[in-house]
C-alpha positions in Angstrom: -18.4 8.5 195.4 -16.0 6.9 192.9 -12.5 5.8 194.3 -9.4 6.2 192.2 -9.1 2.4 191.9 -12.1 2.5 189.6 -10.1 4.3 187.0 -7.0 2.2 186.8 -6.8 -0.1 183.8 -5.2 -3.6 183.7 -4.7 -5.7 180.6 -5.4 -9.3 181.3 -3.8 -12.0 179.0 -3.8 -15.8 179.2 -0.9 -17.8 177.7 -2.3 -21.1 176.3 1.1 -22.1 174.7 3.8 -21.2 172.7 5.1 -21.9 169.1 8.2 -21.0 167.2 7.7 -20.7 163.3 9.9 -19.2 160.7 9.0 -15.5 159.6 8.4 -16.7 156.0 5.8 -19.2 157.1 4.1 -16.5 159.3 3.9 -14.1 156.4 2.3 -16.8 154.3 -0.5 -17.5 156.8 -3.8 -16.3 155.9 -7.1 -16.0 157.7 -8.1 -19.2 159.4 -4.5 -20.6 159.5 -3.8 -22.9 162.5 -0.7 -22.5 164.5 0.0 -25.7 166.7 1.0 -25.0 170.4 3.1 -26.9 172.7 0.3 -27.5 175.1 -2.9 -29.4 175.4 -6.4 -28.5 176.5 -6.0 -29.9 180.2 -2.5 -28.0 180.4 -2.4 -25.2 183.0 -2.4 -21.8 181.5 -0.4 -18.6 182.7 -2.5 -15.6 183.5 -0.8 -12.3 182.9 -1.7 -8.8 184.3 0.1 -6.0 182.3 2.5 -8.7 180.8 3.6 -9.9 184.3 2.6 -13.5 185.5 0.2 -13.3 188.3 -1.5 -16.7 188.5 -2.0 -20.1 186.9 -5.4 -21.2 185.6 -7.2 -23.8 183.8 -9.4 -23.7 180.6 -13.0 -24.4 181.2 -15.6 -24.7 178.3 -19.3 -24.1 178.8 -21.2 -24.7 175.6 -19.9 -22.1 173.2 -18.0 -20.1 175.8 -14.6 -20.4 177.0 -13.4 -19.4 180.4 -10.2 -19.4 182.6 -10.6 -20.5 186.4 -7.9 -19.2 188.7 -6.2 -22.1 190.5 -3.1 -20.7 191.9 -1.9 -17.0 192.6 1.7 -16.8 191.8 4.1 -14.9 194.5 4.5 -11.2 193.6 7.9 -10.2 192.3 9.0 -6.8 191.6 
């Protein structure tokens, strides 16, 4: 028997950093363009569920795979 919770979809996103660039520069960017972020590999990342922050994590690199390990759950705000 399948429960209703199996049909709920949640979008998970990870915020590595942020950058502000002018629109004209964004429009000129092509494939392979690099956008410099305000963070480093060792900085904590924010994990979002449906665009709401739910946890802090850290980047882990294993060979050619990149993962995010959850290190702290954030308080639940409505």
